[in-house]
C-alpha positions as CSV (number, residue, x, y, z in Angstrom):
1,X,-2.0,-19.3,26.1
2,X,-1.8,-15.8,24.8
3,X,-5.0,-13.9,24.0
4,X,-3.7,-13.4,20.4
5,X,-4.1,-17.2,19.9
6,X,-7.8,-16.8,20.6
7,X,-8.5,-14.1,18.1
8,X,-10.1,-14.9,14.8
9,X,-7.7,-14.5,11.8
10,X,-9.5,-11.4,10.5
11,X,-9.0,-9.6,13.9
12,X,-5.3,-10.4,13.8
13,X,-5.2,-9.0,10.3
14,X,-7.0,-5.8,11.5
15,X,-4.4,-5.4,14.2
16,X,-1.5,-6.0,11.8
17,X,-2.9,-3.4,9.3
18,X,-3.5,-0.9,12.1
19,X,0.1,-1.2,13.3
20,X,1.8,-1.2,9.9
21,X,-0.4,1.5,8.4
22,X,0.6,3.8,11.4
23,X,4.3,3.1,10.6
24,X,3.7,3.9,6.9
25,X,1.8,7.1,7.7
26,X,4.3,8.4,10.2
27,X,7.3,7.3,8.1
28,X,6.0,9.0,4.9
29,X,5.4,12.2,6.8
30,X,9.0,12.1,8.1
31,X,10.2,11.2,4.6
32,X,8.8,14.5,3.3
33,X,11.4,16.4,5.3
34,X,14.2,13.9,5.0
35,X,13.8,12.2,1.6
36,X,17.5,11.8,1.1
37,X,17.9,9.5,4.2
38,X,17.9,5.9,3.1
39,X,17.2,4.8,6.7
40,X,13.8,6.3,6.4
41,X,12.9,3.8,3.6
42,X,13.5,0.5,5.4
43,X,10.6,0.7,7.9
44,X,8.3,1.8,5.1
45,X,9.3,-1.2,2.9
46,X,8.8,-3.6,5.8
47,X,5.4,-2.1,6.6
48,X,4.1,-2.4,3.1
49,X,5.6,-5.9,2.9
50,X,3.8,-7.0,6.1
51,X,0.5,-5.6,5.0
52,X,0.9,-7.4,1.6
53,X,1.5,-10.7,3.4
54,X,-1.3,-10.3,5.8
55,X,-3.8,-9.4,3.1
56,X,-2.7,-12.4,1.1
57,X,-3.4,-14.7,4.0
58,X,-7.0,-13.3,4.4
59,X,-7.5,-13.2,0.6
60,X,-8.0,-9.5,0.0
61,X,-6.3,-9.3,-3.4
62,X,-6.7,-5.6,-4.1
63,X,-4.9,-4.8,-0.8
64,X,-2.1,-7.3,-1.8
65,X,-1.9,-5.4,-5.2
66,X,-1.7,-2.0,-3.6
67,X,0.8,-2.9,-0.8
68,X,2.9,-4.7,-3.3
69,X,3.3,-1.8,-5.7
70,X,4.0,0.5,-2.7
71,X,6.7,-1.9,-1.6
72,X,8.1,-1.8,-5.1
73,X,8.5,2.0,-4.9
74,X,10.3,1.7,-1.5
75,X,12.6,-1.0,-2.9
76,X,13.5,1.2,-5.9
77,X,14.2,4.1,-3.6
78,X,16.2,2.0,-1.2
79,X,18.3,0.7,-4.1
80,X,18.9,4.2,-5.4
81,X,17.0,3.7,-8.7
82,X,14.5,6.5,-7.9
83,X,14.2,9.4,-5.5
84,X,10.8,9.7,-3.8
85,X,9.3,13.1,-4.8
86,X,6.6,15.0,-2.9
87,X,4.0,13.9,-5.4
88,X,5.0,10.3,-4.9
89,X,4.7,10.7,-1.1
90,X,1.1,12.1,-1.7
91,X,0.3,9.0,-3.7
92,X,1.8,6.7,-1.1
93,X,-0.1,8.5,1.6
94,X,-3.3,7.9,-0.3
95,X,-2.4,4.2,-0.6
96,X,-1.8,4.1,3.1
97,X,-5.2,5.7,3.8
98,X,-6.8,3.0,1.7
99,X,-4.9,0.3,3.5
100,X,-5.8,1.8,6.8
101,X,-9.4,1.3,6.1
102,X,-8.7,-2.5,6.2
103,X,-8.4,-2.2,10.0
104,X,-12.2,-2.2,10.1
105,X,-12.9,-4.7,7.3
106,X,-14.5,-8.0,8.2
107,X,-14.8,-11.2,6.2
108,X,-18.3,-10.1,5.2
109,X,-17.3,-6.6,4.2
110,X,-13.9,-7.3,2.5
111,X,-15.5,-7.9,-1.0
112,X,-17.4,-4.5,-0.7
113,X,-14.1,-2.8,0.2
114,X,-12.4,-4.3,-2.8
115,X,-15.2,-3.3,-5.1
116,X,-15.5,0.2,-3.8
117,X,-11.8,0.9,-4.2
118,X,-11.0,-1.2,-7.3
119,X,-10.7,1.8,-9.8
120,X,-8.7,3.9,-7.4
121,X,-6.3,1.1,-6.6
122,X,-5.9,0.3,-10.3
123,X,-5.1,4.0,-10.9
124,X,-2.6,4.1,-8.0
125,X,-1.1,0.8,-9.2
126,X,-0.5,2.2,-12.6
127,X,1.1,5.4,-11.3
128,X,3.2,3.8,-8.6
129,X,4.3,1.0,-10.9
130,X,5.6,3.6,-13.4
131,X,7.4,5.5,-10.6
132,X,9.0,2.3,-9.2
133,X,10.3,1.6,-12.7
134,X,11.7,5.1,-13.0
135,X,9.3,6.2,-15.7
136,X,8.0,9.8,-15.8
137,X,4.3,9.9,-15.1
138,X,1.9,12.6,-16.3
139,X,-0.4,12.6,-13.3
140,X,-2.7,15.2,-14.9
141,X,-4.1,12.5,-17.2
142,X,-6.4,9.8,-15.8
143,X,-4.5,6.6,-15.2
144,X,-5.4,3.8,-17.5
145,X,-6.4,0.6,-15.7
146,X,-3.7,-2.0,-15.3
147,X,-3.8,-4.6,-18.1
148,X,-3.4,-7.2,-15.3
149,X,-6.6,-6.1,-13.6
150,X,-9.8,-7.6,-14.9
151,X,-12.7,-5.1,-15.3
152,X,-15.2,-5.0,-12.5
153,X,-18.9,-4.9,-13.2
């Protein structure tokens, strides 16, 4: 029996996040200098998709939301509907930083992580969703919370 079979689900999730967040971070840095290369997008899309699925399994909804909208941006770029600009890379790197923090989250601390980052994730979601849809975003204005996101006390 492999050691992985003995690990609690949250530890497997942490390993998954650690690995895919590293791919996202490195890939986004490489994308800055080679944004026209569609082959740079595929691993980013897979990394965001994998984190989304892993977060869904452990029930961290805010991480699912963030990874999903990041994946949407990569899909739109891969399909040629958008070109990823430097400002978008900065937003995607911030999303990656937030997702990277999940590598230290436990079942007990996951709700606090979600609460702490709810507003920032909502703002990123609004901006990245608009970018994925090819809409121009005025990032100098504060992002309005997503209408799908319930207010947090």
